[in-house]
C-alpha positions as CSV (number, residue, x, y, z in Angstrom):
1,M,94.7,78.8,87.4
2,R,91.3,80.6,87.1
3,I,91.0,82.8,90.2
4,V,87.9,84.6,91.3
5,W,88.7,87.2,93.9
6,F,86.0,88.8,96.1
7,T,86.9,92.1,97.7
8,W,84.9,95.2,98.3
9,K,87.4,97.7,96.9
10,D,89.7,97.6,93.9
11,R,92.7,99.8,93.2
12,K,90.7,102.5,91.4
13,N,88.1,102.9,94.2
14,P,88.4,106.4,95.7
15,A,88.6,104.7,99.1
16,A,91.4,102.4,98.1
17,G,94.5,102.2,100.3
18,G,97.5,100.0,101.0
19,A,95.5,96.7,100.9
20,E,94.3,97.5,97.4
21,T,97.9,98.4,96.3
22,V,98.9,94.9,97.5
23,D,96.0,93.2,95.8
24,D,96.8,94.9,92.5
25,G,100.4,94.0,92.7
26,L,99.7,90.3,93.2
27,A,96.9,90.2,90.6
28,T,99.1,91.9,88.0
29,R,101.8,89.3,88.5
30,L,99.3,86.4,88.4
31,A,98.0,87.7,85.1
32,R,101.6,88.2,83.8
33,D,102.2,84.5,84.5
34,G,99.2,83.3,82.6
35,H,96.6,83.0,85.3
36,E,93.1,84.3,84.7
37,V,92.1,86.6,87.5
38,L,88.6,88.2,88.0
39,F,88.0,90.7,90.8
40,V,84.3,90.9,92.0
41,T,84.1,94.2,93.8
42,A,81.8,97.1,94.7
43,G,80.9,99.9,92.3
44,F,81.6,103.5,92.9
45,P,80.5,106.8,91.1
46,G,82.3,107.0,87.8
47,G,83.6,103.4,88.0
48,A,83.0,101.2,84.9
49,H,80.9,98.1,85.4
50,E,83.6,96.0,83.8
51,E,87.1,96.7,82.8
52,A,90.6,95.2,82.4
53,V,93.4,96.5,84.6
54,N,97.0,95.3,84.3
55,G,96.0,92.0,82.7
56,Y,93.2,91.0,85.1
57,R,89.5,91.8,84.9
58,I,87.2,93.7,87.3
59,V,83.5,93.4,87.6
60,R,81.9,96.0,89.9
61,L,78.5,95.3,91.4
62,G,76.3,97.4,93.7
63,N,77.9,99.6,96.2
64,R,79.8,99.4,99.5
65,F,77.0,97.7,101.3
66,S,75.0,95.8,98.6
67,V,78.1,94.3,96.9
68,Y,77.9,91.2,99.2
69,W,74.5,90.1,98.0
70,S,75.2,91.2,94.4
71,A,78.4,89.2,94.4
72,Y,76.6,86.1,95.6
73,R,74.0,86.4,92.8
74,Y,76.6,87.1,90.2
75,Y,78.6,84.1,91.2
76,K,75.6,81.8,91.1
77,K,74.6,83.1,87.7
78,N,77.9,83.5,86.0
79,L,80.8,81.9,87.8
80,Q,79.8,78.7,89.6
81,G,82.0,75.8,88.5
82,K,84.3,78.0,86.5
83,A,87.1,78.8,89.0
84,D,90.0,76.8,90.3
85,L,90.2,79.0,93.4
86,V,88.0,81.6,95.0
87,I,89.6,84.2,97.3
88,D,87.3,85.7,100.0
89,E,89.0,88.9,101.1
90,I,87.9,90.1,104.5
91,N,88.1,93.9,104.5
92,T,85.8,94.6,107.4
93,I,83.1,92.1,106.3
94,P,83.7,88.8,104.5
95,F,81.7,87.5,101.5
96,F,81.1,84.2,103.3
97,C,82.1,82.2,100.2
98,K,82.4,79.1,102.3
99,L,78.6,79.0,102.5
100,Y,77.9,78.8,98.7
101,V,81.2,78.3,96.7
102,K,81.8,74.7,95.7
103,E,85.3,75.3,94.4
104,K,88.4,75.5,96.6
105,N,88.1,78.8,98.5
106,I,90.4,80.5,101.0
107,V,90.2,83.6,103.2
108,F,92.6,86.6,102.7
109,C,92.7,89.1,105.6
110,H,95.0,92.1,105.7
111,Q,93.6,93.1,109.1
112,L,90.6,92.6,111.4
113,C,88.4,95.6,112.2
114,R,87.9,95.3,116.0
115,Q,88.3,98.7,117.6
116,I,88.2,100.4,114.2
117,W,84.4,99.9,114.3
118,F,84.3,102.7,116.9
119,Y,86.3,105.1,114.9
120,Q,84.8,104.6,111.4
121,M,81.1,103.9,112.1
122,A,78.4,105.6,114.0
123,F,76.3,104.1,116.9
124,P,74.7,101.6,116.9
125,I,76.3,100.2,113.7
126,N,79.8,100.3,115.4
127,L,78.6,98.3,118.4
128,I,76.7,95.8,116.2
129,G,79.8,95.3,114.0
130,Y,82.1,94.9,116.9
131,L,79.9,92.3,118.5
132,L,79.3,90.4,115.3
133,E,82.8,90.3,114.0
134,P,84.0,87.5,116.4
135,L,80.9,85.4,115.5
136,Y,81.4,85.5,111.7
137,L,85.1,84.9,112.2
138,R,84.3,81.7,114.1
139,L,82.1,80.7,111.3
140,L,85.0,80.9,108.9
141,S,87.7,79.6,111.2
142,K,88.0,76.2,109.6
143,Q,89.2,77.9,106.4
144,T,92.8,78.3,105.2
145,A,93.7,81.9,105.7
146,L,96.4,84.2,104.2
147,T,97.6,87.4,105.8
148,V,100.4,89.8,105.7
149,S,101.5,90.2,109.3
150,E,102.1,88.2,112.5
151,S,99.7,90.6,114.3
152,T,96.8,89.6,112.1
153,K,97.7,86.0,112.4
154,K,97.5,86.3,116.2
155,D,94.2,88.1,115.8
156,L,92.8,85.3,113.7
157,Q,93.9,82.7,116.2
158,R,92.0,84.6,118.9
159,Y,88.8,83.9,117.0
160,G,89.3,80.2,116.3
161,F,91.6,79.9,113.3
162,K,94.3,77.3,113.8
163,A,97.9,78.5,113.6
164,D,98.9,75.9,111.0
165,S,96.0,77.0,108.7
166,I,97.2,80.6,108.7
167,H,99.9,81.5,106.2
168,V,101.8,84.8,106.5
169,F,103.6,86.3,103.5
170,N,105.5,89.6,103.2
171,N,103.8,92.6,101.7
172,G,105.3,94.0,98.5
173,L,106.6,97.5,98.0
174,E,105.5,99.4,94.9
175,L,108.1,102.1,95.1
176,E,111.7,101.6,94.0
177,P,114.0,102.3,97.0
178,S,116.2,105.3,96.5
179,K,119.5,104.4,95.0
180,D,121.8,106.3,97.4
181,L,120.8,108.1,100.6
182,K,123.7,110.6,100.1
183,T,121.9,112.1,97.1
184,I,118.7,112.8,99.1
185,S,118.3,116.4,100.2
186,K,116.2,116.9,103.3
187,F,114.2,120.1,104.0
188,P,116.3,122.8,105.8
189,A,114.2,122.6,108.9
190,P,113.5,119.4,110.8
191,T,110.3,118.2,109.2
192,V,107.6,115.7,110.4
193,L,105.4,114.1,107.8
194,C,101.8,112.8,108.2
195,L,100.7,111.1,105.0
196,G,97.4,109.5,104.1
197,T,93.6,110.2,104.0
198,L,92.4,112.0,107.1
199,R,90.2,109.3,108.6
200,S,89.5,109.0,112.3
201,M,91.2,105.6,112.6
202,K,94.4,107.1,111.4
203,R,94.4,109.7,114.3
204,A,96.2,112.5,112.5
205,L,95.2,114.8,115.4
206,H,97.6,112.8,117.6
207,V,100.4,113.7,115.2
208,V,99.4,117.4,115.3
209,H,99.2,117.4,119.1
210,G,102.6,115.6,119.3
211,F,104.1,118.1,117.0
212,E,102.9,121.0,119.0
213,I,104.5,119.5,122.1
214,A,107.8,118.7,120.3
215,K,108.0,122.2,118.8
216,E,108.6,123.5,122.3
217,K,112.0,121.8,122.2
218,I,112.8,122.0,118.5
219,T,111.5,125.5,117.7
220,N,112.2,125.4,114.0
221,M,110.4,122.1,113.4
222,Q,107.8,121.9,110.6
223,L,104.9,119.6,110.0
224,I,103.5,118.6,106.6
225,I,100.2,116.8,106.3
226,A,99.3,115.3,103.0
227,G,96.1,113.4,102.1
228,E,92.5,113.7,101.3
229,G,90.8,115.9,103.9
230,N,87.3,116.0,102.7
231,T,86.0,113.9,105.5
232,S,84.3,114.8,108.8
233,Y,87.4,113.9,110.7
234,G,89.5,115.8,108.1
235,K,87.6,118.9,108.7
236,K,88.1,118.5,112.5
237,V,91.9,118.3,111.9
238,L,91.9,121.3,109.6
239,N,89.9,123.4,112.1
240,H,92.3,122.5,114.9
241,I,95.3,123.6,112.7
242,Q,93.6,126.9,112.0
243,R,93.4,127.5,115.8
244,S,96.8,126.1,116.7
245,T,99.5,128.4,118.0
246,C,101.8,126.4,115.7
247,R,99.7,127.0,112.6
248,E,102.5,128.9,110.8
249,S,104.7,125.8,111.0
250,I,102.0,123.4,109.7
251,Q,101.4,122.8,106.0
252,Y,98.3,121.0,104.7
253,L,98.7,120.0,101.1
254,G,95.6,117.9,100.5
255,K,95.7,114.9,98.3
256,V,99.1,114.8,96.4
257,S,100.3,113.1,93.3
258,F,102.4,110.0,93.3
259,E,105.5,112.1,92.4
260,K,104.8,114.6,95.2
261,K,104.3,111.7,97.7
262,I,107.8,110.4,96.9
263,E,109.3,113.9,97.2
264,L,107.7,114.4,100.6
265,M,108.9,111.0,101.8
266,Q,112.5,111.7,100.6
267,R,112.8,115.3,102.0
268,S,111.0,114.9,105.4
269,H,113.1,113.8,108.3
270,V,110.6,111.5,110.0
271,I,107.1,110.1,109.3
272,C,104.7,109.6,112.1
273,V,101.9,107.0,112.0
274,T,99.4,106.9,114.8
275,S,96.7,104.5,113.4
276,V,94.4,102.6,115.7
277,K,95.3,99.4,113.8
278,E,96.9,98.4,110.5
279,G,97.3,95.3,108.5
280,W,101.0,95.9,108.1
281,G,101.8,99.6,107.7
282,L,102.8,99.9,104.1
283,I,103.3,103.6,104.3
284,V,106.1,103.0,106.9
285,I,108.1,100.8,104.5
286,E,107.5,103.2,101.6
287,A,108.9,106.1,103.6
288,N,111.9,103.9,104.7
289,S,112.6,103.1,101.1
290,Q,113.0,106.8,100.4
291,G,115.4,107.4,103.3
292,T,113.0,108.4,106.1
293,P,112.5,106.5,109.4
294,A,109.2,106.3,111.2
295,V,107.9,106.9,114.7
296,V,104.8,104.9,115.2
297,Y,102.3,103.8,117.8
298,D,102.5,100.3,119.3
299,V,99.5,98.7,117.5
300,D,98.9,95.8,115.2
301,G,100.6,96.1,111.9
302,L,102.9,99.0,112.8
303,R,104.8,96.8,115.3
304,D,105.3,94.5,112.3
305,S,106.6,97.1,109.9
306,V,108.9,98.8,112.5
307,R,111.7,97.1,114.4
308,D,112.0,99.3,117.5
309,G,115.4,100.9,117.8
310,V,116.6,99.3,114.6
311,T,114.5,100.7,111.7
312,G,112.4,103.2,113.6
313,L,110.9,103.9,117.0
314,I,107.7,102.5,118.6
315,C,105.9,104.5,121.2
316,G,105.2,102.8,124.6
317,K,102.1,104.7,125.7
318,N,100.5,105.7,122.3
319,T,99.9,109.3,123.4
320,P,100.9,112.6,121.7
321,Q,103.3,113.2,124.6
322,D,105.1,109.9,124.0
323,L,105.1,110.6,120.3
324,S,106.7,114.0,120.8
325,E,109.4,112.5,123.1
326,K,110.3,109.8,120.5
327,V,110.5,112.4,117.7
328,V,112.7,114.8,119.7
329,S,115.0,111.9,120.9
330,L,115.4,110.8,117.3
331,L,116.1,114.2,115.8
332,H,118.4,115.3,118.6
333,N,120.6,112.2,118.2
334,D,122.5,112.3,114.9
335,N,124.0,108.9,115.4
336,L,120.7,107.2,116.2
337,Y,119.0,109.0,113.3
338,G,121.7,107.9,110.9
339,S,121.6,104.3,112.1
340,L,117.8,104.0,112.0
341,R,117.6,105.7,108.6
342,N,120.2,103.5,107.0
343,Q,118.8,100.2,108.4
344,A,115.2,101.1,107.5
345,W,116.4,101.8,104.0
346,E,118.3,98.5,103.7
347,N,115.3,96.6,105.2
348,S,113.0,98.1,102.6
349,K,115.0,96.6,99.7
350,R,113.9,93.1,100.8
351,M,110.2,94.1,100.5
352,T,109.8,93.6,96.8
353,F,106.5,92.6,95.1
354,E,108.4,89.8,93.4
355,N,109.3,88.3,96.7
356,S,105.8,88.8,98.0
357,Y,104.3,87.2,94.9
358,R,106.5,84.2,95.1
359,Q,105.4,83.5,98.6
360,F,101.7,84.2,97.7
361,I,101.6,81.9,94.7
362,S,103.2,79.0,96.6
363,M,100.6,79.4,99.3
364,I,97.5,79.4,97.0
365,R,98.9,76.5,95.0
366,G,99.3,74.5,98.2
């Protein structure tokens, strides 16, 4: 197949996250199996206009906002009639391929934006985006859609997509699960991990506040925060840490290497994820694969990646107080901790990119 894939970020974009990891894993395997894959995506400072990555091609056009118009023009001039399939990936805003692409085209949506608008955008753009999102989703609702979680499927159904036109496939895991949990050495003190770019929709401050409350009961507890912090929200988090009475027990490491990320996930006792919304919660399964269970908020995506009381714990009230209670209950109960840790690790072994790819390719062929 010749596949044109419209998405505003590629794996090398500085703003790339879990969705781009999944896209790259799928595209790499498509190319491996002889399919021609072209990503049409936004440019970024230092990014090449065109390049080959893992066997597939990337063309970068415009910037975060102009890429949609630039992609339309590029398609009309260079790609019309040359693809067997066009993928319109919705990552906040779709490319509206339905309106101008003549070839078979489908929608791929990791997650909808919804309340994230109010965390990531300023007024009035956030309100405009929030009000417009249901309208453009209705416009696309006759399309076949692919997604990675039941939460997003339900979201799409709310805005007009038919259940039988939405296909859910499992996300793939880039990391190799640890071979043996017995060989993993945890930090001497109970350690909570918060991992990822410090963006407002990730709500890292909730983890910090929850840690401060939990430390009253587990006095030797430590918190490690790792991720890019050069954002307005990141500066807010770091300023709070400087003023915190627990600041001596909090480490901020900044953005870390792939190897350091694995080490932190192996050696920490629990990872806390308090996002407003996720497509699936890839970071949870990554931590699970390295022998670390998660305590998460009860939101879209995270309730898909965690089976409450089986592979991790899901908060009921989504507050720092509730988060702290869950963390303390987990770390104070060796039997519960051992059970969740082992089952989370076993579950992660099923989340391979090969399994994900097999599901994905069967869906796009259909």
